[in-house]
N, C-alpha and C positions, 0 to 999 in steps of 0.2 A: 644334522638333518641329510638324510642319504641325498643321492644325485637325483634320484626318481622323485622323492618328496620336492625338491627345489624345484625340478621340472615342472610337476604339476602347479605349483604356486607362479611360476612364470606364466605357462600355459593361461593359467585361469586370469591373471593379471591383463595379458593380453586380449581375452575373450571378455573383459568386462568393460572395455571401450566399446562405444557404439559404433560398430562396423562391422563387417562380414569379413572373414579370415580365411582367403585361399589356404588348403592344407600345404602346398608346396611353400608358401610364405611363412607359416607358421613354421615348418620344419627348416627352413633357412634360418629363422630368426634364433630358435634354440638350437640350432646345429645338431640336429637329429635325422632321421628318416622320415618319410612320409608315412611309413608303415609304424614307428613309434608314435607318431603324432596321433593316427586312429585308435591305438591302442590306450595313449592317454585319455583320449576323449570318452572312452568307455568307462575309464575308471573314474573321471570326472561325474557321468552321468550315474555310476554305481554309488558315488557320494552324495547324490541330490540335484545335482547342477543341470538343468535342462539346457544341453548344448542341442541345436539345431543344425542338420546338415542339409544343404543345397545342392543338387547335380548340376551339372552343365560345365561350359565353357567359363563361366564366371561365379560358380558355385564355391561354396566354402562353409566356414562354421560360424555360428554366433552363439552367445547367450540370450535365451530368450526367458519370457516371464512364466514362472512354474506355479504348483499348486502349493507350495511351501516355499520360506525363505532359505536359501542354504546360507553358512557363514560368507560375509563378505571379505575381500582382502583389500586392505587400506593402507596407503603410506602414511608416514608420520603427519603430514600437515593436513591429508584429508581426514585422517582421525580427530586432529585436534579441531578443524573447520566443523566438523559433524557435533562434537562436543559441545561447542561453544554455541552452534545453532540450537541445539537441544535446550541449553540453559536459558537462552532467548524465547524459545518456544513457550516454557513453562510460564511465562508472563504474557502469552501474546492474545490476540483479541478473538482467538478461535476457541468456541465454547467446547469444553471437555478434553481439550489439547494439553492440558497443561499436566494432568495426571498420566497420560501417554507419553510424554516427553521424559518426566522423571523417570517412568520405568525404563525406557530405551536410554537413558544418560546412565543409570546404575548398571545396566548390564554392559555398556559400553567401557564404563571407568574400570568396572572387575575386570575386564580382558587386556585393558591398555597397560605396555611396558610402563615400568617406575618412572622413567625418564619423561615420557607424555603424560601420565597422571599427574605428576609435578607441574608441569605447565597447564594443564588442565585446571588443577586445584589453586595454582596461583591466580590465574586470571578470575575464578569464580569468587575468591576471597577479595580482590582488588575492584570489584563492579559491583554495584548498587544499581537496581532498575529502579525508575520513576513511575510508578502506576498511575497513569494518565484517566482511568476509568474508561468509559464509553461503551458502547453496545457490543455485544457477543456474537458469534456467527457459528452457527451450527456447521461441524466439519462435513457430515454427509451432505449436506445442501451445496459445500464447495466441491466435494467430490462429484457429485452429479454435473454440475455446472460444467467442471474443468472438463469432465467427459464428453459432454456435449460440445463445448469448444473444439477438441480435438478432433472429434468425430464430425462434425459441421452439421450438427443435428437440430432440429428446431426442438424447441422444449416449450411445455407450457407451466405457467407459476401463476400464485395468486401473491397481488402486489399490493402492501399498505402504503398510502401516501404519506406525506410529512406532514400532512394537515387533516382534521377530522370533518364531520358534516356538523351543520349548526347543531343538532342533538347531540353531539358530543362523541357520538360514535365513528369508530375508524373507517374512512374511504377507503375501501378494498376493490380490486378490480381482476379479472382474470386475463392473463397475458399469452400472446404467442410470438415467441420472438425467436430471432436466428442469432445465437450467441457467438461474440468475436473474441472478446478476451476477457479475464479477470485483472483488476487494477487494485492493487492494495495501496491505500493511502493512510498513513498512520497506523490509527487501530480503526480502520473502516475498510471495507471490501466492496469494492463497485464492479456490476457487471456492465461491459458494453456490447448492445445487441442491436441488430435492426428488427424495430417493433413492426410485425407484419400488418395489424390491425391499423395501425397508424402511419405506416408507409413512411417511416422515417427513424433514425437513429436516435436511442435513448440510454441513459445511464441509470442503473437501477442498483439501490445499494443493497447489498445482500442481507443485511440482519432485518429487513423489510420484507422480504421475500420468504415464502413457504409452498410447500407441497409442488417442488419441481418435478415435471414429469415429462421425461424424454418422449417425444411421438412417433420416432423410428425413420421421420423423412430426410433424407440428407438434402444440401442445398449446396450450391455453387459458391464459394466466396465471394463477398461484395466489399467494394473497396471503400474504405472508411474515410469520411472526409476530413481528416487531418494527418499530420505526420505521422503518428502512431495514438496506441489507444491510451496512455499516459496523459499526453499532451493533450486529446479530445476530453478527458475526464477532468484536467484542470482549466481547460476553457468553459465547459459547461458548469462547473462549481462557480468560478468567477462570474459567470452571466446570472448566477440564480442570487447573487449578492447585490444587495441595493448599494449603490454609491452615490453620494450627495457632493455636486462641487457648489463651491461658495465664489462671487465674485464680489470683492469688498474693496471700497476706497478707505486707505489710510491716512489719516491725516498727520503724518509724519514723515519726514525725510527716509528714502529706501536705505540710506546708509544705517540708520539707528536700527530699524525694525528687522533688517535683514539679520542681525545677531541673535534675535528672538526666534525667527521662523526658521526652522532645521529640518522640516518634516519632507518626506519623499517625494509627497504630490505638491509642495509650496512653490509657486512661481509669482515672482514679484517682477514689476515692470514701473519706471518713474513716471509720473504724469507732470511734476513741476519739481522744483527743490523743496517744497514742504510736503507733497503727497506722492502717494503713490498706490498702484492698483495690484491687490491679492488674488490669487486663485488657488484655492485649496480643496482638495479632496478627503473625504472619509465615510466610512460607514455608519457613523452617527452624527446625527444634529447636534445633539448635547454638546458631544467633544467639540464639535466646530463652535457651538456658541460660549463654550468654558475658555478654548483658546484665545477668542477675540477679546473677551472681556480681560484676559490676563495681559493685553499688550500694552496697556497704560496709554493708550492715546484714543482719541475720538475716532470714529469710522462710520461708514454706511454701507447697508448691505445693498447689494441691486438685486441678487439671486441666490440660493431660491426664497420665496416669500415663507416658506416653512420655518427656515431660519431666524427670521425675524420675529415669528411667534415665540421661538425656542427661547430668543434673548428676552423677550417681554416676560416671559415665565420665569427665567432665571433674574431677572432684574426684581420682581414682585418679590420672590423668595428671600432675596438678599435684603431688600427693603423691611420686609416683615422682621427678618431677623434682627435689623439693625435696631428697630423700633420696640423691639418686644420689653426692654426694661427689666431683664432679669437681673437678679442680684447675684453676687460672686458666691461662689462656693467657698465655705469656711476653710482657712490655710491650718494645717497642724492636726 
C-alpha cells in the first residue's frame, strides 16, 4: 500500500468518529501539512465520502450522511461484532429484517480477511438460536418512530388494544403522542410516549401500532417519571400483571414446612410449636391451590376467598377421579 493510500485510510478512520476535526489537528495526527489534509479531503469526496467542512475558529471536517453509502473502514473487532449482530438479526422480531441481514452478512463475509472469516464462521457453527416465536414488527414503523424520538416530534398512529370489544372486533383508537424512547424487551418492542389526549405517560406495543404519521410539531423534552425508559416499561408491565397473595395457617411446625417452601415470595412465621403462618404470592390461583395441597398437612386459608373456591374445585376433581372405578389397562 502506498503512503498516500495508507494516509487516506487513516484520515477516513479519524473522520468516522462522531466528532468534528480541526484541520490542524488532523495534520498533526497524520504528520502532514494542512495543505495535504485539504488535498486528501478532496480525494475522499471524489471517492464518494461526504466530508463536510465548517469555517470559523472552531471549524473543521466531519463525515456526514450522503445519498449513497460509501465503503466503511472497520477494525477487526468491529467487523466481527457487526457480523455477529447480523447473524442475530437474521432471527429477530423485526418483520422482513431477516432477508436484509442475510444479504448484508454475505457481503461482509465476502470481503473479510481469512482470519476474521474463520472467527465468524466458527462462532456461527457453534451457535444455535431458539426461536421463541412472538409478534413481528414492521421495520418501517420502527424507523418512523425512531426518527420522531430523535426529532422530538409529535406523531399520530392507530393503536389496537390487547382486548377486543364484546362483538369480537378489535378495539382501535387514534393516538397523538410525544415519543420518548423505543425499548426492546425480548421479542417485543415498546414505545414510551406522552399521550397528549390522555395527559399522561403510556407504553405502546409497536406490533399493535399502525399508520404512524409525524405531525411536524416539535416539542420540548418532558421528564419521564422513572429512572429511564427501560425501568418505566418494566414497572408498567409488572403493574399489568395480577398477583394473588395467600395468607394461610399451616398445622405443622415451621421447621418441617420450611423444607418444602422455597419460592421467592414464600414468607413463614411461627404461631406456636405446632402451627405457622404462610404468606405466598403467585400470578395463578390454581398454582397456589396445588402447592398447598401438596404440603401434606392440614391448613386454613384466610385470604383470598377465591383461593378457597379453587381448592374446592380441585378437591372435587380429585374425589371424582378417585371414585371413577376405572379398570386398569391390560399389560403386555
